[in-house]
C-alpha positions in Angstrom: 111.4 107.9 100.3 109.1 104.9 100.4 105.9 106.9 99.9 105.4 110.1 97.9 101.6 110.4 98.0 100.7 113.8 99.4 104.3 115.0 99.4 105.5 118.2 97.7 107.7 118.1 94.6 109.4 121.2 93.2 110.5 121.0 89.6 112.4 123.6 87.7 112.3 123.7 83.9 108.9 122.1 84.3 107.0 123.6 81.4 108.3 121.1 78.8 110.5 118.1 78.2 111.9 116.0 81.0 110.7 118.5 83.7 107.1 118.2 82.5 107.4 114.5 82.3 108.5 114.4 85.9 105.5 116.5 86.9 103.2 114.2 85.1 104.5 111.1 86.9 104.6 112.8 90.3 101.0 113.9 89.8 99.9 110.4 88.9 101.6 109.3 92.2 99.5 111.7 94.2 102.1 114.4 94.8 101.5 118.1 95.1 103.5 120.2 92.6 105.5 123.4 92.5 106.2 124.0 88.8 108.9 126.6 88.0 109.9 127.9 84.6 110.5 131.2 82.8 107.7 133.7 82.4 107.3 133.2 78.7 107.2 129.4 78.9 103.9 127.4 78.6 104.0 127.0 82.4 100.5 128.1 83.2 99.0 126.1 80.3 100.7 122.8 81.5 99.9 123.5 85.1 96.2 124.0 84.4 96.2 120.7 82.5 97.5 118.9 85.5 95.1 120.7 87.8 92.2 119.3 85.8 93.4 115.9 86.7 93.0 116.8 90.4 96.6 117.7 91.2 97.3 120.7 93.5 99.7 122.8 91.6 101.6 126.1 92.4 103.3 127.8 89.6 106.2 130.2 90.1 108.1 132.1 87.3 111.7 131.5 88.0 115.1 132.2 86.4 117.2 129.6 88.2 120.4 131.5 87.4 119.2 134.3 89.7 119.8 133.5 93.4 117.0 135.8 94.6 114.5 134.2 92.3 115.3 130.7 93.6 115.1 132.0 97.2 111.6 133.4 96.3 110.7 130.0 94.9 111.6 128.3 98.1 109.7 130.9 100.1 106.6 130.4 97.9 106.8 126.7 98.4 107.0 127.1 102.2 104.1 129.5 102.3 101.8 127.3 100.1 102.7 123.8 101.2 104.8 124.1 104.3 108.0 123.2 102.4 109.4 120.8 99.8 109.9 117.1 100.1 111.4 116.5 96.6 113.4 119.1 94.7 114.2 118.5 91.0 116.9 120.9 89.8 116.2 120.3 86.2 116.3 123.6 84.2 118.9 123.6 81.4 120.1 125.1 78.2 123.1 124.6 75.9 125.1 126.6 73.3 127.3 125.1 70.5 130.6 126.4 69.3 134.4 126.0 69.9 135.7 127.1 73.2 137.5 130.1 71.7 134.5 131.1 69.6 131.9 130.8 72.3 131.3 134.3 73.8 131.8 135.0 77.5 128.0 135.8 77.6 127.2 132.3 76.4 129.7 130.7 78.9 128.1 132.7 81.7 124.6 131.9 80.5 125.0 128.1 80.2 127.0 127.8 83.5 124.6 130.2 85.2 121.6 128.0 84.5 123.0 124.4 84.1 125.3 124.5 87.1 124.5 127.5 89.3 120.8 126.8 88.9 121.4 123.5 90.7 123.7 125.1 93.3 120.9 127.7 93.9 118.3 125.0 94.3 120.3 123.0 96.7 121.3 126.0 98.8 117.7 127.5 98.9 115.9 124.3 99.9 118.3 122.2 102.0 118.2 124.2 105.3 114.4 124.0 105.6 114.3 120.4 104.5 116.9 119.5 107.2 115.2 121.5 109.9 111.9 119.8 109.3 113.5 116.4 109.6 111.2 114.7 107.1 112.2 112.3 104.4 113.2 114.1 101.3 115.1 113.8 98.0 117.0 115.9 95.5 117.1 115.1 91.8 119.8 117.0 90.0 119.7 116.8 86.2 123.1 116.3 84.7 123.6 114.4 81.4 125.6 111.7 79.8 127.8 114.7 79.1 128.4 114.9 82.8 130.1 111.5 82.7 132.0 111.6 79.4 132.8 114.6 77.2 130.1 114.5 74.4 131.3 115.7 71.0 133.2 118.9 70.1 131.7 122.4 70.2 129.9 121.5 73.4 132.3 122.7 76.1 130.1 124.9 78.3 127.4 122.1 78.5 130.0 119.4 79.2 131.7 121.6 81.9 128.4 122.4 83.6 127.1 118.9 83.6 130.3 117.5 85.0 129.9 120.1 87.8 126.4 118.9 88.5 127.7 115.3 89.0 130.4 116.5 91.4 127.9 118.7 93.3 125.5 115.9 93.6 128.1 113.4 95.0 129.2 116.1 97.4 125.7 116.7 98.6 125.0 113.0 99.0 128.1 112.6 101.3 127.4 115.8 103.3 123.7 114.9 104.0 124.8 111.4 105.1 127.4 112.9 107.4 124.8 115.2 108.9 122.4 112.3 109.4 119.7 114.0 107.3 117.0 111.6 105.9 117.4 113.2 102.5 118.4 111.2 99.4 120.2 112.5 96.3 119.9 111.3 92.7 121.8 112.6 89.7 120.0 112.2 86.4 122.2 111.6 83.4 120.0 111.4 80.3 121.4 110.3 76.9 119.4 111.0 73.8 116.0 112.3 74.8 113.9 114.1 72.2 113.0 117.4 73.8 112.9 121.0 72.8 116.2 121.9 74.5 117.8 123.1 71.4 114.8 125.2 70.3 114.5 126.8 73.8 118.2 127.4 74.0 118.2 129.2 70.6 115.2 131.3 71.7 116.6 132.2 75.1 120.2 133.0 74.4 121.3 136.3 75.9 121.2 139.5 73.9 124.7 140.6 72.9 126.0 137.0 72.8 128.1 136.2 69.7 126.1 133.8 67.5 127.5 130.3 67.3 126.9 127.8 64.6 124.6 124.9 65.7 126.0 121.5 65.4 124.5 118.0 65.5 126.2 115.5 67.8 126.1 112.0 66.3 125.2 109.2 68.6 124.4 105.5 68.4 122.2 105.7 71.5 118.5 104.8 70.9 116.3 107.7 71.9 114.2 107.4 75.1 111.0 109.3 75.6 110.8 112.1 78.2 107.9 110.2 79.7 110.1 107.2 80.4 112.7 109.4 82.0 110.0 110.8 84.3 109.1 107.3 85.3 112.8 106.5 85.9 113.1 109.5 88.2 110.0 108.6 90.3 111.3 105.0 90.7 114.8 106.4 91.6 113.2 108.5 94.4 111.2 105.6 95.8 114.2 103.3 95.8 116.8 106.0 96.8 119.1 105.4 93.9 121.9 107.9 93.3 122.7 107.2 89.6 119.7 107.6 87.2 121.1 106.5 83.8 118.8 106.3 80.8 121.4 104.6 78.5 
């Protein structure tokens, strides 16, 4: 996409961290926003802040692990703005623990959000984007953990993020084969200070076996979420597939 001004961007996990930073840069570029996050997130507060800067913002409470809720998000976007031009499947969580100690509930929870959340977003938005024939772009948030296994006690996250990379590459090739003017980027952040761990601890499913939190050591220099948002916007404008922070 060479010009995003006036275009519509949908961002999941948009109430904080990298998702919010994407929204801030999209707003500064003149885009309309559909901000999606969980009901108990600071979604409305952050959306109102962006509205005060003159941005047209629709909010939609969405659990991306639920197919019907992502379908509803796509329908709301269509009703309000006529459809999406950019879709950022960004919502994510993590759990920590050995493979054998991690409960099945936690496995389902992490994969349901980190991988199926992206699958749901692609499946819900692609048909309408293709039928309109307008330039568009998907940004799927993976991680450096989607390229190399990061640490021990991190298997559900590693597995999910590797899946997002494979899904994104598949989507790229299938859209090209179909002749659709829709680009794909996969975002693979390294060390980014966000509230991912705090949100994950707060949102873990009831009944899941508690797992011990671990700190993964890294020599990577942290990058701010705002700089990641800038990288994403640049990647969309220049149709880059790999968006690597480190």
